[in-house]
Structure formats: C-alpha cells, structure tokens
N, C-alpha and C positions, 0 to 999 in steps of 0.2 A: 652211444646211440647205435642201435642195430642198423645194418645195411638196408634192410627192407624198409624200416621206418624212414630213413633218410631219403630213400628212393621215392617213397610215397609223398613225403613233404615237398620234394623238388617237383614232382609231377603235378601235384595239386596247385602249388604256388605258380608254376609255369602256366598252367591252364587258366588260373585266375588272372594273371598279368596279361596273358594273350587276349583274354576276353575284354579286359579294360582297354587295352591298346586298340582293339578292333572297334569298340564303342567310341573311343576318342576320335579315331580316324573318321568314322561315319558321321559323328556330330560335327567335327571340324568341316567335313565336306559339305554337309547340309548348311552349316552356318555360312560357309564361303559362297555357296550357290544363292542363299537368301540375300546375302550382302550384295552379290553381283546383280541380282534381279532388282534390288532396291536402288542401286546406283544407276542401272540402265533406265529404270522408270523415272528417276529424278532427272537424268540427262534428257530423256525424251520429253518430259513435261517442260523442262527449261527451254529446250530448243523450239518446241511448238509455241510456247509463250512468246519467245523472241520473234518467231515468224509472224505471229498475230500482231505484235506491237509494230513490226515493220510495215504491215499493211495499214494499220491505223495511222502510222506516221505519214504514209503516202496517201491518206484519205481514200483507201480502197475498201469498198464495202464487201468484197468477196469473202467467202468462208472457205477456209482451208480444210481439206479432208486428208488426214494422214500425210502431212508434208514431210515427216521425218523418216528417214530410212537408215537402219543400222547395217552398214556394209560389213563391219567386222566388230570384234569386241571393243575396240577403242577408236573406231572411225564412223562418223555419221554424216549424212548429207541431208540438206534441207532445201526443198523447192518452194518458192513463194510466188513465182511468176509475176514479179513486179520489180520496180526499180530498187537497187540496193545502194544505200549510202554507207560506205565503209566505216566512216566515223561513227555513225549512228548504230550500225551493227555491232561494232566493238564495244560501245557503251552499253548496249542492251545485254550483250553476252556477259560482260563482267558483272553488271548489276544483278542479273538473274541468277548467275552461279553463286554470287556472294549471298544473295537473299536465301537461297536454298541450302546454304552451308556446304556447297560443293567446291572445296578449295583444291582444284586440280589445275596443273599446268595444261594449257591447251594451245593448239596451233590452228588457225582458221585460214581458209582460202576462198576467194570468190572466183567462180569459173564462168567463162563465156561459152555457152552451149553452141553458138554458131561456129566460132573458130576453134572450139575444143581446146581451150588453153586457160590457164589461171591468169587472171588480170591483176589480182592483188592478194596479199596474205601477210600474216603477222604471227609472232609467237608471244604469248602472254604467260608470264610467270605468276603463280598464285601467291597470295599473301592474305592472311586473315584480317589484316588491317584494311587492305584494299588491293585490288588487282593492279599490278604495275607492269610496264613493259620491261622485258629482260634487258639488263644493262648493256649487253653487247649488240642489241638491236636498236638502232636509233628510232625515236618516235617522230613520225612526220608531223610537221606543223599543221598541215591541212590534208586530211585523208580524202581520197578521190570519191566523187559522187558518180555512180554509174547509172546513166539515164536510160539504158535499154532494159527491156523487161525479160530478156531471155538469159537470166543469170540464176545461178544457185550457189549456195555456199556449203563448204564441208568443214567439219570440226574433227580434229585429231587430238587424242589424249595420250601422250607418250609415256606418262608415268602412272597409268591407270592401275597396273598390277601392284606397284609399290604402295599406292594410295590405299588399295583394298587391304593389303596386309597390315598397313598402319591402322586401319579401322578395326582390325581383328587382334589387337594387341593382347587382350585378355585371353583369347583362345590360344594364341601363340605362347603366352606365359604358362598356362596350364599344361600345354603340350610339352614345354621344356621341363616343367616340374615332373611330369610323368616320365620323360626321358631319363631324368636324374634318378628317379625311383627304379627304373628298369636297370640302369647301370649299377646302382647300388645293390639291387637284387642279384644281378649276375656276379658282382664282386663277392657278395656274401656266399653265394653258392660255390664259387671258386675257392674261397677260404675254407668253407665247410668241407669240401671234397679234399682239399690239400691237407687239412688237419686230420681228416679221417685216414688219408694215405700215410701221413707221418705217424699217426697212432699205430697203424698196422705195421709199418716198417720198424718202429721202436719195439713193438711187441715181438716181432720176429727176431729183432736184435737181442732182446732179453732172453728169449727162448734159446737162440743160438749160443749166446754167451754162457747160459746155464749149462748147455750141453758141452761146450768147449772146455769149461772149467771143471765140470763134474767128472768127466772121464779121466783126466790126469790126476785129479785129487783122489778119486777112488783107487786108481792104480798105485799112486804113492802110498795111500793108506794100507792097501793090501800088502805091498812090498815091505813097508815098515813093520807090519805085524809079523811077517815072515822073518825079518832080520832080528826081531826081538826074541825069537825062540833060541834057547841055549844051544841046541844041537846044530844050528846053522854054521857055527864056526868050524865044525868038523868037515864041512863041505865048501872049500874055498871057491870052487867053480860056481856053485849055486849062489854063494854070497856075492861074488862079483857080478853075476847076472842080475840079481835084484838091485844091487847098488847102481848098476848101469841103467836099469829101468827108471829108478828114482831120479837119476841125473838127467836122463833124456826127457822125462815128463816135466821136470823142473824147468828145463830149457824151453819146453813147449809153453808152459805157463808164463814164463818170463817174456817170451815173444808176444803172446796175446796181450799181456799187460802193457807192453811197450806200444802196441798198436793203439790201445785206448789212450795212453798217455800222449802219443803223437797227436791225436785228434784234440785232446784237451789243450795242448800247446797251441795248435792252430787256431782254436776258438778264442784265444786271448786277444782282446782288442788292442792291447799295447805290445803286441809281438814285435820284437826287434831282432833283426838278423845280425849275426856276428860275421860280417863279411871279411874275406881275406883272399889273397891271390892263390888260386888253386890250379894245378895241372890236372885237367879233366881226365887225361889218359892214365895218369898215375893213380887217380882215385878209382877209375874203372877197374884197373888191374888189382888194386887192393881189395875191392869188393868181391871180385871174382875169386880171388884166393881164399877169402873168408867163407865163400860158399862151396868150396870144394867138397867138404864133408856131406853137405846136403845133396849135391849133385851125384856124389858116389852112391848115396842111398837109393836114388831113383835112376841110377845109371844114365845120367844126363851129361850134356856137353855144352859148353859155351865157347863160341868162336868169335874172336875179335877182328873187326875190320876198321882199324883206327886210321884217321887221317895221317898222312906222312909228316905233316908239320905239327909241332906241339901246340896245344890249345890251352891258353891261360885265361881263366875267367875270374871275376870277382864275385864270390858266393859264400854262403854259410856252409862250412865243412860238414857239420852234423846233419843238417836238413838235406843237403845234396846227397850225402851218403844214404840217408833213409829213403830218399826218392829212388835211388838205384836199387836198393834192397827190395823195396816194394814192387818195382817193375819186374825184377827178376823172379821174386817169389810168386808173383801173379802168373808169369810165363810158365813156371814149373807146375803150379797148381792146375792150370788149365791145359796141360799137355796130356795126351792119351797115354803114351808110354815112352820111356827113354827120351826126355825132353831135348830137343835140338834148338839151341838159342843162339841168335847172332846179335852182336852189339856193333853198330856202325857209328862213326862220328864224321862229320863233314864241316870243315872250317869255312865259315862264311864271313862276309865283310864286317858285320857288326856283332857276330855271335857264333854259336856252334849249334849244329843240329845233331842231336843224339837219338838214334833209333834202336829200340829193343824189339827184335823180331823173333817170333816163335812159330812152331809148326803144330800148334795145338788145335783145339776144337773150333776156334773161331768165335765170332760174335755176330749175332743177327743184326739186321738193320734197326729193328726196334730197340734192342738192348744197347746198341752203340750210343743212343741218345741218353741213356741212363747210367752208363758204367761209372761216370764220375760223380754220381749222386751219393750222398752219405747213406750208409747202411745197405746200399743196393749190391746184390750179388747175382752174377749171371748164373741161372740155374744149370745144373749139370746132373740130371737124374734125380736121385734122392736129395732131400733138403739139406742133409748133413754130409753129402758126398764130398763137397769142397769145403775145407776148413777156413774159417775166417769170419770177420764181422761186417764186411762190406765197407771198411774204412780206408783201406790202402790206397785205392785210386783217387778217392776224394782228397786224401792227404797230399798225394802227388800233385793233383791239379791246383789245390790251394797254395801249396808251397812254391810251385812253379810260377804261378801268377804273382806271388809275393816277391819273387826274384825278377819280376817284370818280363817273364817269359810266357810261353804258351805251350799247350800240349794237345794233340789230337790223335785219334785212333783210326787205323785203316784195317779192315778185317772182312773176312768172308767165311761163312759157316763151313767147317771141315777143312779149311785151308790156312788156318793160323791167323795171328794178329800182329800188327806192327804199331808200336806206340812211338810217335814222333815228338820229341821234346826239344824245344828251342830255348836256349838260354843266351841272353846278351852278354857280351864280354865285359 
C-alpha cells in the first residue's frame, strides 16, 4: 500500500473515531444531566410529600409553599414549621423513598432553630426489600417526639454519585465498548505503521544486499575472464594482481554471508550456547591480531587498556568472538580516517565491563535509539557509503542478552562512540 494511501486511511479513520467519541461524550453528558434532574425531582417530590404527611399527622391544615431547599447536590433541608416526631419522620422517609424506587443510603438530622444545633439524627442504609438501620448504628426503641414547632430536618445522600452511575450502566457499557474500539484502532494503526516500516527496511536490506553481492561478483567475474586468457601466464605480476583481487572479493563475500548466517543463528528459537571458561583478555588479543591486516589497509590502530587482573567468564567462544569482531568492524567503518580504537576492560564484582571506544563520526540522539534494531544502518552520506546490512549491532545485542548481559552506547556527533558491554562471570 502506498504511503499516501495509508496516510489518508489513518487521517479519515482518526477523524471518524474522534467524531464518534465527541458524540458519545455529549450524549453521556446529556444523559447524566437528565438522570441528575430526574433524581433531583424525585427527591424533591418525596421530601415535599413527607412534609405534607407530617402536617396531616399533626392535624395541621396549613399549606406548605416550597418547603424543600436543595443546599447542594446531595443535601436538602425541609421546613414544616410544626412538631416533628422522629419515629414518624423516619417511617415516612423510608416508605416514600421505597415507593418511588429511590434506593439511596441517606442520613437525616432534626435541627433546633432556636439553639442552632442538631437534636437527633440517624443513618439509614437502603435495601430493595426494605429500608433498614445500618448494623453499626443501634436502633432506638423509642424515637424522640419533639414538641416544639421551630424545627426543620435535613437529608444527606452520601452515595448519590455512585447511585447515579449505577443507574447509567448501559451508557457506561457502551462507553467501555467504544474505548476498546479506540484502543484496537490505535493498536491496528501501530501494527500497520510498524509493518510498513519493516517492509521499507527489508526492501532497503534487499537493495543493499544486491549491491553488496553484485559488486564483488562482477569483480570476480571480470578477473576470472582475464585469467582465462592464454597470454596472462606470460605476465606473472598481472596474474598475481587478478588472483589477489579474486581472493579479496571472495573474502568480502564470505564476510557478508557470515553476517547473514549469524542473524539466522540468532533467530533460532532453540539456540543453545556452548559455554566454557574463557579468558576475556586472551580472546581480545586474539581478535585484534586477526584484524591486523584490516587495520593495516585503513592505517588504523587498536590500543588495549585491559584490567591488571585476569578475567575469566563462562561464555560461548564462537559468539563472543563474533561480538568483538562486529564491534571492532563497526568502529572501523564509522571512523573518518585512520581509525583510532580503544578497548577497555574493568573487572567488576559479578562480571566484566568491556568498552570499545572509537573516534569516529559519532551517533545522533535519534539514531542511538535505533542502532540495535535489525537492518538499521546509521546514515553516512551516500546510501552505500558504509558497507553492511545493518545486522551486526542487532546480533551483538541479542547475543549479549542471551549471555545474560547488557549493552549500551554512549556517543556524540563528531566525537566518536563507546559501546559498553557487560557480561556476567
């Protein structure tokens, strides 16, 4: 799929989902407000009815005009200007709330207007079967009858918000479904972009591999044709020159094939390390000796700063050797001229810290996050300026972690890079 098409699909899908989310939020908000008004109205009517019943109970013919005041979202006061019998009030409150299907915990209090204090109160826990007193609040055998007429009562609903949310379970369910859809959409987009990136990386890998193989194969082919000419034997110097070219290009091909085979080895699920006791210093010296020819070609130099004490670790000889070759090869490739490389070892309590430091072009902050990714190559001008497939550092990271170690890079553009490799003993 083309990049432009993917971009349009993502934009249109994002706009559509955003619109659905906005509509869902608006509808949920309206439904919440409607349910809130509905509950407020039910509470108001219930409390007004209770107040009227209290007057009838007291044989008071007075007509109450707007006796209920909503002080806050979950607190109401009711003025009846008459005698309040606590037992009767509690009975009326429970029966009225139950009749109207308002199963809410509530706390009521009767207040003395003259002395400005609460003279009685109780907490009632809701139950669809019946309203019952909360177990930890003892029920008085005889509730007080307050004979003065300057009292009012207040009702507090502590669990009003939870009750409202419980009444909107269908809206909450649809919102959760929408949330799952959004998460799934985001995950799908992430997978799509990741697959696209992997596709681009693999395409670059194939193009790069074609270039890396095509050049030495062409050189070998031309040199072979020259060697097949009968008169070449009369010119030993020319013969040696073309034979050397074939030998060097063959080594180059072998090296590239080894890189790919290394990664194939790493990707095996049943990869088993052949661990043995290894002297890390001896291994480093061996690798450096084997790279003398390469260093001579680029006029490079490797300086060793090894710990004064010998370091013996339990590791796979082949893979650890490949790790060192990859790090040194990487340091040479990304050096400007005459590579100057340092190898440090530091003996630690439970392992060894091995550092490969170069004075090369360095790595940007953005590239440092990607250097250990498969197929990733730090750009250095032309796309084929730096040879390789972007597999070396990925191999190093995977094999280091297989050895229960870790690796990190410290670098700054123009000032070189340091790869810090920790391996347990």
